C-alpha angles and dihedrals in degrees: 000000000000130000119203123183125195136169120226120200125208134181118215129207109195140048087255109023125176117200127190102225097170097109093049090053093046090052090057092047090051092048090050090054092223112160101178128022138062142280124224114209115199130183114224095204134075093223099048128075140190129223141165112226144114114307098214123147099234093042089053089058090049091050092052091048092048093050093047089051091047094054109012111207092222095057121106114264127175091219088066093062091100092169090064097056141047107262138157115262092252095051109141126220096248114138089129089058092054091049093050091048091051090052094053099038134229105252145045133187120211125187120236115219122179090347094305133104104257096228125150123252096273099027125115132170108243132194110210116201108198098179105044168189092064139152124233104010103186126223122182117212121191116192116200125182151069 
């Protein structure tokens, strides 16, 4: 069995940005020459999340609306009291982003079968940035298999 780890970097362009990262993951699986196994995808940020779902334009709008309703940015959050805690000068007001990320989760595991990600017909692996836009959002992928 081999284990291959690789970091993928993504730039995001919106306050909530949903990127389809499936092809980038598949490229790494292909390069690792793993035929059978799995890949663990892990977000390296507290305000990004990972999910497997349908990457469809109108659904992406629905997802963003759902998340904003779940943790409205304008609500009162203790984490946003920056004057009451020790923070870097560029610390954003982003408690809502942390809450949304916790709801979605920060990792996914996808089986590899015959060298391909074993995703369903409409499934894609999506990186969800909940505190964008940002540069170099980091995702760790760890490919395990034969």
